[in-house]
N, C-alpha and C positions, 0 to 999 in steps of 0.2 A: 331526463336527468341532465343537469348542467355539466359542462366539461370539467370545471374544477372538482365537483363532487365525484364525477366518474374517475378522474385521475387519482383522487384520494383513495377511492375504494379499490382501484387496481394497483395501488402501490404495494410491491412485495416486501417481505421482511428483509432487512439487511443480512448479508451473508456472514456466517461464522461469528455469531455473538460470543463474547468471552463467557466462559462458564463461571466457576467460582474461583476467585483469587484471594490472596491473603487479606486484601483490604475489605473484602466482604465479611470475613470472619471477625476482623477487627471492628467493623461497623456493628455487627451483631453483638459483640461483647460490650461496646460502648453503650448501645441502646439498652441492653439488659442492666448494666450497672446504673445508668442514669434513671431508668425506670424504677428500680428498687430504691435508690436514694430519694427520688422525688416522693415515692409512696411513703417512705419512713419519715422524711424531714418536713414535708408540707403539712402544716396543721389545718389549713383551710381547704384541703383537697376533699371534694365530695366523693363518697363511695370509694375509699382508697383501695379496698380489697379488689373490687371489680376493675378499677382503673389499672392497677398493677398487673393483674392477670391478663386483661385484654391487651395491654401494651406489650408485655413480654411474650404472650402467646402468639401474637401476629408478627413479631419481629423475625422469626426464622423464614418467613416468606421472602425476605430481602435476598436470600440466597438464590432464588429462582426468578428474580425480576427481569433478567435479560433473556433467559431461554424460554420462559413461559409468562410473558408480560400480561396477557389477557387473563389467564387463569389466576395469577397472583392478585390482580386488581379485583377480579370477581370474588375471590375468597376474602380478601381484606375488607373491601368496602361492603360486601354482602354481610359479613359478620357485624360490621359497624352499624349497618342499617337495621339488622335484627335487634341489636342492643338498644339503638335509639327508639325503635318501636316499643320495646319493653319498658323503657324509661318513660315514654309518653303515656303508655297504658297504666303504669303504676304511679303516675304523677310524681316521679322521682326527679331529682336535679340532674342536669346534664353533666356529662363527664368533662373535666377540664385538665386533662393530663397533658402537660407541655411536651413531654417526651414523644408523644404520638405525632409530632411534627415530621418524624421520619417517613410517615406515610406519603408525604409529597414526592418521595423518590419513586413511588409506584406510577403515578401519572406521567412523570418524566420518562421513566423506562418504557411505558406503554407507547409513547410517541417516538421514542428513540429507537426501540428495537422491535416493535410490533408492526404488522402489516397495516394497510389502510383500513381494511374491514375490522381488524382487531382494535384499532384506534377509535373508530366510530362506535363500536359495541362497548368498549371500555369507557368511553366518555359518557354514554347513556347510563352505564352502571354507576359511575362515580357521581353523577348528578343527583341520583336518588338520595344517598345518605348525606351528601353535601347540603342539599336543600333541607332535609330533615334536621340536620345539625344547626342550621341557621335559625329555624323556628324553635327548636328545643332550647338552645342557648342564646336566644335573641338578646342583644345588648345595644342595639341601635343601628341606624342606617350606615353610619360611618364604618363601624366594625364589619358589617355585612359586606360593604363594598371592598374593604381591605381584604377580607377573606376570599372573596371571588377573585380579586386581582392576584393574590398569591397563588391560587389554584391555576388560573389561566397562565401565569408566568411559568409554572412547572410544565404545562403543556407546550408553551411556546419555546421554552429553552430546549426541551427534548427534541422538538421538530427542527429547531435551528441547528443543533449539533448533528442531527441526522443528515440534514441538507448539506452541511459543511463537509462531512465525511463522504457523502455520496459524490459531491463535486470533486473531491480529491481522488476518489477511486476511479471516476470516469476520466480524469486527467491522466492518471497513471496508465489506464488502458489505452488512452490515445497515444501516449508516449511510446508504449510498447508497440502499438500498431505502426506508428511512424518509423520506428527502428526496423521493424520487419520489412516495410516498404523500401527503405534505404538499402537494407541488406539484399533484398531481392533484386534491386536494380544493379547493385554491384556484381552480384552473381550473374545477372543477365549480361553485363559487359564482358565478364570472363568467358561465358559460353559463346558469345558472339565472336570473341577473339579466336577461340579454339576452332569454331566452325569455319571461320575465314581461313585459318591455317590449313584445315583439311581440304577446303576447296582449292587453294593455291597448289598444294602438293599433288592433288589429283590431276589438275590441269598440267602441271609440270611433267608428271609421270606419263601422261598421255602424249604430250608433245615430243618427249624424248624417247618414246618407246621404239621408234623406227631406227634411230641412230645409236642408241645406247640401251642394249637389252637389260642391263642391270638397273637402270633408272626406275622402271616401274616397281621393282622389288624394294628399293630404297624408299620410294614414295609410299608404298604400302606400310612399311615399318613406321614411318612418321605418322601416317594416318591412323594406324592402330593406337599409337601412344596418345595422339590428340583426341581420338574418339573416346578412349577410356577416361581421360580427364573430363571431356565434355559431358559424358554420361554421369559421372560423379557430381559435377557442378549442377547439372540439370535436376538430378534427384534432390540435391540440397535445396535448390531454388524452389522446386515444387513443394517441398516439405515446409519451407518457410512461409511462402506466400505466393498467391497468384495476383498480379496487379496489372491492369490494363493501361495505366498511365505511361506516358512516354518516358523512356529511360534516358538519363543523362550520361553521355558517353565520355565525360571528362575523366581523365585519369585520377585514380584515388591515391591519396598519400599512404605510405606504408612505413616499414621499419627504416628504410633508407632516408626517410624524411624526419625522423625523430630529432635530429640535431636542430631542426627549426624551433623546437620547444625550449632549447637551452638558452642561457643568458640571464641577464638581470635587468631590473627596471629601477628607476630612481625611487628610493624609499621602500622598495619591495624585496621579497626574498630572491635569492639566486636559484636558478633551475639548472641542475646538473644531470646530464643524461649519459648513461653508460650502457653499452650494448656488448654482449659477450655470447660465446657459444655458436652453435650452428644455426644460422638464420637465413641460409640461402635456399632458394627455390621454394619459398612458402606459397601456398595457394593464395590467390588474390584476396579472398574473403578473410583469411586469417591475417594476412599482411595488413589489410586495411583496418581490421578490428584492433590489432595491437596499437596502431597509431591513434585511433579514435578513443580507445580506453585511456591511453596515456595522456592524450590531449584533455579529456574530460577530467581526469584526476588532477592534472596541473591547474586547470581552470578553477576547479573546486577549491584547491588549496590557496590559490591566489585570492579568491573571493572571501574565504571564510577563516583561514588560519591567522590567528592573532599573534603578533610578535614573532612570526616565523622569519628565519634568516636563510633557510635552505629548503628547497624542494628536490628530493633525490629520486630520480627515475632510473630503474634498473630493469633491463630486458635481457633475458637469457634463453637460449634454445638448446635442445638436445635432440636425440634421434626421434622422440615421440611427442614432445610437448614444447610449448613456448610459455615462459612465465614472465609476469610483469608485476612490478611493485612501484607505486608512487607514494612516497612518504615525505611528510614535512616535520619540522621541529617546532611547531607552534605550541602555544599554551595548552596544557592538558584539557581536553574536552572542548577546545575552542573551535575546532573545525567541524563540529557537528552542525550541519546546515539546518535551516528552517525547513518545514515540510515542503514548501513550494520550491526550495532550492535542490531537492533531491531527485527531480525528474530526470536530469541528465544522467546521473548515476543509475537510475532505474533503466534507462534506455541501454546503457552499456551492459548492465547485468542481463538484460533480455537478449542482447546481441551475443554475449558469451554463451548463454544457455542454448540459443538456437544453433550455434556452431559446435555444440558438444562439449563446451568448457564450463567454467564457473568464474564468477566475479564477486568480490566481497569488498565492503567498505566499513571502517569502524575505527575507534580510537586505538592508539598504540598503548603498549604497557607502560611506557614512560611518558614521553611528551608527544604531541602531535597526532596526526590522523594518517591513515594509510588506505590506499586502494590497491588491491591485489587481484590478479587474474591469472588463470591457467587455461590455455587453449591447446587443442590438439594440432599437430602439424598437418593433418588431413581433415578436410571437411567431411563430417559424418553424413552418409547418404541416407 
């Protein structure tokens, strides 16, 4: 078996296909109405009763085309094949119901939502009535080529959309993985700092034990505090990710560096940063996350907010949480980024989630776009 065919057969179904949405019911209603109207108004329609019954009778299968693509294809095209066989046996004219063009959604859905094995099996099922339809309603080579091209286009479009969504999902997973790696490295730096402090205090206590009896006790108190912090950071790091890549020990920007985001650029909006509340003694991971989420929110607004004059950054802390809001005053709906532009925000949402908090992005009730986050003061172990 060749590698392309093996890859196709091993292709799994996409995860979480949409069930039924309002558009499906609207599509069913449109097909039903057009089927009845065509049956009533077309004077040249052969076998109008059978045509309308078949068209309307198969239409409800559209409601299951995503969740059961192969079963729907087998039912729809199986019934069509049986009807064609009956028409051939009775020497009756072929059905020419234009409304039945909706059946092209089924091969599209098969390649969009089905597994590789389902796609191959469904293709074999579809080819039987499609071939029979060409012979029953033969009108020339040109029409036959056009019909085959339309059917192949439905297959190709379904596979193309599937591939595009698969690429985006893989990219999103890669962004989340990269954010976990970065967060693990930052936590690694913090743990290394605490362990170094423990070692220094132990050495100092040992050196001063002979001359100052109280020094070992003081050193033990410091070691106890540092060890508790180290244990919490290590638990958080293990929970986030294990990574063998070399860690970058460069200091990470935090709340104290938020002022670097403020200012204005020629022709661009002004960035206003305000910090309030208790933001002292934040864990390194929370401190860095606040800066990175604020930075990503500002960058997103600068790139996508149209006609914005102000980007407002607000950071506030209390005894249990740190809250952050980045809001712009751009045109309504203007800052909604393209799918490829949302990866940075995806990474920030992943970072907030890993730290036990939450991050959201969306349009404001009036103008502009807002990124908001809430983080705990302590990293959850």
